[in-house]
C-alpha positions in Angstrom: -58.7 59.4 17.9 -61.2 61.8 16.3 -59.9 64.1 13.5 -61.8 67.3 14.2 -60.1 69.5 11.6 -62.0 70.8 8.6 -61.0 69.1 5.4 -60.8 72.6 3.9 -57.5 72.8 5.7 -56.1 69.5 4.5 -53.0 71.2 3.0 -51.7 71.9 6.6 -49.1 69.5 7.9 -51.0 68.9 11.2 -54.5 67.8 12.2 -56.4 68.8 15.3 -57.5 65.6 17.0 -59.1 64.3 20.2 -58.2 61.0 21.7 -60.7 58.2 22.4 -60.4 55.5 25.0 -62.4 52.3 25.4 -64.3 52.5 28.7 -65.9 50.1 31.2 -67.3 52.9 33.5 -67.8 56.6 33.5 -66.6 57.3 37.1 -64.7 60.5 36.4 -66.6 61.6 33.2 -68.3 64.9 32.7 -71.2 64.2 30.3 -70.8 67.2 28.0 -67.0 67.0 28.0 -66.8 63.2 27.5 -69.4 62.0 25.0 -69.6 58.3 24.2 -69.4 56.7 20.8 -69.7 53.1 19.7 -67.1 52.3 17.1 -66.8 48.7 15.7 -68.8 47.5 18.7 -66.7 49.1 21.4 -67.9 52.0 23.5 -65.3 54.8 23.3 -65.2 58.0 25.4 -63.9 61.3 23.9 -61.2 62.7 26.2 -61.7 66.3 25.1 -59.2 67.8 27.5 -56.3 66.0 25.7 -57.1 67.5 22.3 -54.2 68.8 20.3 -52.5 68.9 17.0 -50.5 65.9 15.6 -48.6 65.5 12.3 -51.0 64.7 9.5 -48.7 61.9 8.3 -49.1 60.0 11.6 -52.8 59.5 11.1 -53.7 55.9 10.0 -56.6 54.7 8.1 -60.2 55.8 8.9 -62.1 53.1 10.7 -65.5 55.0 11.2 -67.2 58.3 10.7 -68.8 60.2 13.5 -70.4 62.8 11.2 -73.8 61.9 12.7 -72.4 62.8 16.1 -71.2 66.3 15.1 -73.4 68.0 17.7 -71.9 66.0 20.6 -68.3 66.5 19.4 -68.8 70.3 18.9 -70.5 70.5 22.3 -67.6 68.8 24.0 -65.1 71.1 22.3 -67.2 74.2 23.3 -67.3 72.9 26.9 -63.5 72.7 26.9 -63.0 76.1 25.4 -65.8 78.2 26.9 -67.0 76.2 29.8 -70.6 76.1 28.6 
């Protein structure tokens, strides 16, 4: 999953996250809504429409950072919320 919540709000008991799934094809993907990221050698697709809050305590250890892909992540969230 991608933790999309600002660390300025780390005192909240929940975190806004978006799931990732390993993929082997993009048959039903919408490019702007479902960006791809390579994490530890595996291609993962952001499943933006399944975004939601989860308890902060249920988040495990960080395995990677996607800070360099901030534009793609924000574009996917914008597509989900505004359709553009």
